[in-house]
C-alpha positions as CSV (number, residue, x, y, z in Angstrom):
1,M,18.1,3.4,189.5
2,G,21.7,3.3,188.4
3,S,23.8,7.0,187.8
4,T,24.7,8.3,184.3
5,Y,26.2,11.0,185.5
6,T,30.0,11.2,184.3
7,E,33.1,13.0,185.3
8,A,32.4,15.4,182.1
9,D,28.8,16.2,183.3
10,I,30.4,17.2,186.9
11,N,32.9,19.5,185.0
12,A,30.4,21.1,183.2
13,L,28.9,22.2,186.7
14,V,32.2,23.4,187.6
15,F,32.8,25.4,184.4
16,D,29.3,26.8,185.1
17,G,30.3,28.3,188.4
18,V,28.0,26.2,190.3
19,L,30.0,23.7,191.8
20,P,34.1,23.8,193.2
21,D,37.1,22.1,191.5
22,Q,37.2,18.3,192.1
23,A,40.6,19.1,194.8
24,T,38.1,22.0,196.3
25,A,35.2,20.0,196.6
26,G,36.1,16.4,196.9
27,W,33.3,15.3,194.3
28,R,33.9,11.8,192.1
29,A,31.5,10.4,189.5
30,A,29.2,7.2,190.1
31,A,28.5,6.6,186.3
32,G,27.6,3.0,185.9
33,E,27.0,2.5,189.5
34,R,23.8,0.8,190.3
35,F,23.2,1.9,194.1
36,L,24.2,4.7,195.9
37,T,27.5,3.8,197.5
38,P,29.1,6.6,199.1
39,D,32.6,6.3,200.8
40,T,32.1,6.9,204.7
41,D,33.2,10.8,204.2
42,E,31.2,11.2,201.1
43,L,27.4,12.9,200.6
44,V,25.5,11.8,197.6
45,V,24.4,14.8,195.5
46,F,22.3,15.5,192.3
47,E,22.9,17.6,189.1
48,S,19.6,19.0,189.8
49,F,20.4,20.0,193.2
50,F,22.9,22.2,192.3
51,V,21.0,23.8,189.2
52,R,18.4,24.7,191.6
53,G,20.5,26.4,194.5
54,F,22.5,23.8,196.3
55,R,26.1,24.8,197.0
56,I,29.1,23.2,198.9
57,L,29.1,23.9,201.6
58,A,25.3,23.3,202.4
59,H,23.8,26.5,204.0
60,P,23.1,26.2,207.5
61,F,19.5,26.8,207.3
62,L,19.2,23.7,205.1
63,C,20.9,21.5,207.7
64,K,19.0,22.9,210.2
65,L,15.7,21.9,208.4
66,L,17.2,18.1,207.9
67,H,18.0,17.7,211.6
68,Y,14.4,19.1,212.5
69,Y,12.4,16.7,210.2
70,V,14.8,13.8,210.9
71,I,15.3,13.2,207.0
72,A,18.7,13.2,204.7
73,L,19.4,15.1,201.4
74,Y,18.6,12.4,199.3
75,H,14.9,12.0,200.7
76,L,14.7,15.5,198.9
77,N,13.7,16.5,195.3
78,P,14.6,19.4,193.0
79,N,11.5,21.3,193.7
80,I,12.4,21.2,197.4
81,I,15.8,22.5,197.0
82,L,14.3,25.5,194.8
83,Q,11.7,26.5,197.5
84,I,14.4,26.3,200.1
85,A,16.8,28.3,198.0
86,I,13.9,31.0,196.9
87,F,13.1,31.0,200.9
88,I,16.6,31.8,202.0
89,N,16.9,34.6,199.4
90,L,13.5,36.2,200.4
91,C,14.9,36.4,203.8
92,E,18.1,37.3,203.3
93,A,17.5,39.8,200.1
94,Y,14.2,41.0,201.1
95,L,13.3,40.7,204.4
96,G,17.0,41.5,205.6
97,I,17.3,38.9,208.1
98,D,18.8,35.1,208.5
99,A,16.3,32.6,206.6
100,H,13.8,32.3,209.6
101,F,13.1,29.2,210.9
102,N,9.3,29.7,212.5
103,L,8.4,31.4,209.3
104,F,9.1,28.6,207.3
105,R,7.5,26.4,209.5
106,Y,4.6,28.7,209.3
107,F,4.0,28.4,205.5
108,F,5.3,24.9,204.8
109,C,4.9,21.4,206.0
110,L,6.6,17.8,204.8
111,K,4.7,15.2,203.6
112,S,5.9,11.3,201.8
113,F,5.8,10.8,198.6
114,S,4.6,7.2,197.3
115,G,5.0,6.6,193.8
116,S,3.5,3.7,191.7
117,G,6.0,1.1,193.4
118,G,5.6,1.8,196.8
119,T,7.3,4.3,199.3
120,K,10.4,5.7,198.0
121,V,13.8,6.3,199.4
122,V,15.4,8.8,196.8
123,G,13.1,12.0,196.6
124,G,10.8,10.2,199.6
125,V,9.3,13.3,200.9
126,Y,8.0,17.0,199.2
127,L,7.3,20.3,200.6
128,V,3.9,21.8,200.6
129,L,2.4,25.3,201.1
130,R,0.2,24.9,203.8
131,D,-3.8,25.9,203.0
132,G,-4.6,29.0,202.4
133,M,-0.9,30.4,202.4
134,T,-0.9,30.9,198.5
135,S,-2.0,34.9,199.0
136,E,0.5,35.4,202.0
137,Y,3.6,33.9,200.2
138,I,5.3,34.6,197.1
139,T,5.0,32.7,193.5
140,V,7.6,30.1,193.0
141,P,7.4,28.4,189.7
142,L,8.1,24.8,190.5
143,N,9.0,22.2,187.7
144,S,6.5,19.5,187.6
145,S,8.4,17.2,185.2
146,M,11.4,16.0,186.9
147,K,11.9,12.8,185.2
148,G,15.2,11.3,185.4
149,W,16.8,13.4,187.7
150,N,17.3,10.8,190.4
151,A,19.7,9.0,187.9
152,R,22.1,12.2,187.8
153,W,24.0,11.5,191.1
154,F,27.5,11.9,192.0
155,Y,29.5,12.1,195.3
156,T,31.3,15.2,197.1
157,K,33.4,15.2,200.5
158,N,30.7,15.7,203.6
159,W,32.3,18.8,204.5
160,E,31.4,20.6,208.1
161,P,28.8,21.6,208.9
162,S,28.2,17.8,207.8
163,I,24.9,16.2,206.5
164,S,23.9,12.9,207.4
165,P,25.4,10.5,205.3
166,E,22.5,7.5,205.3
167,I,21.9,6.7,201.9
168,D,19.2,3.7,202.8
169,Q,16.8,4.7,205.0
170,L,13.1,5.7,204.6
171,A,11.6,9.1,205.4
172,V,9.5,8.5,208.3
173,P,7.0,11.1,209.4
174,N,7.1,12.6,212.9
175,A,5.2,15.4,214.4
176,N,7.8,18.1,213.5
177,W,6.5,17.5,209.5
178,I,3.5,19.1,210.1
179,A,3.7,21.2,213.4
180,R,3.2,25.1,213.8
181,P,4.9,27.6,215.2
182,S,3.4,28.1,218.6
183,G,1.6,31.1,220.0
184,E,4.9,32.8,221.4
185,E,7.0,31.9,218.2
186,M,4.2,33.5,216.0
187,N,5.0,37.0,217.9
188,Q,8.1,37.4,215.5
189,V,6.4,35.7,212.6
190,K,3.8,37.9,212.5
191,E,5.9,41.1,212.5
192,L,7.7,39.2,209.3
193,L,4.5,38.6,207.8
194,S,3.5,42.5,208.0
195,I,6.9,43.0,206.4
196,L,6.4,40.5,203.7
197,K,3.0,41.8,202.9
198,K,4.4,45.5,202.0
199,T,7.1,43.8,200.2
200,K,4.6,41.9,197.8
201,V,2.8,45.7,197.6
202,D,6.1,47.0,196.2
203,G,6.6,44.1,193.9
204,V,8.5,40.8,194.9
205,G,6.2,37.8,194.3
């Protein structure tokens, strides 16, 4: 794969206000490295993640999803970061609540991504809006062409709450990837869906 991301590229993110300075974030460039080789206290990150809403420190909701699905940050792709960021904003800004775990599970499931060369490690999963949910959820514009995103990686300090630093494991599907909220969990989800429906009528999504 090989990283093409230089220190100057990282400083551009700092200048744009999407990444703290080096002393604060503990970032370092990986330009020229052929493989992901973070130190034990570092996390592999990608430019496109920051452009789509990822931040240091990572949002607690993202950390919870990674733990629940038993995946690592590098298994995600830029569109997943965008989908999660939009969902968090939808909950916090429009529903007036913290990002709601069961509402997310109601709308989305996780699947493995297999390219022409077989199962992928980096970007090895993708998030899917469940069948029949399009009319209930908001419209999310996703970039269908993300060519080269996985070559623009670098490292940051793995701040608390830390994210799994594993960098060489395939994402293994498990029951949580497709699990829906239980009957009891759906009680609050239904209340939120009614609020979301009114929100959509008022012009969101």
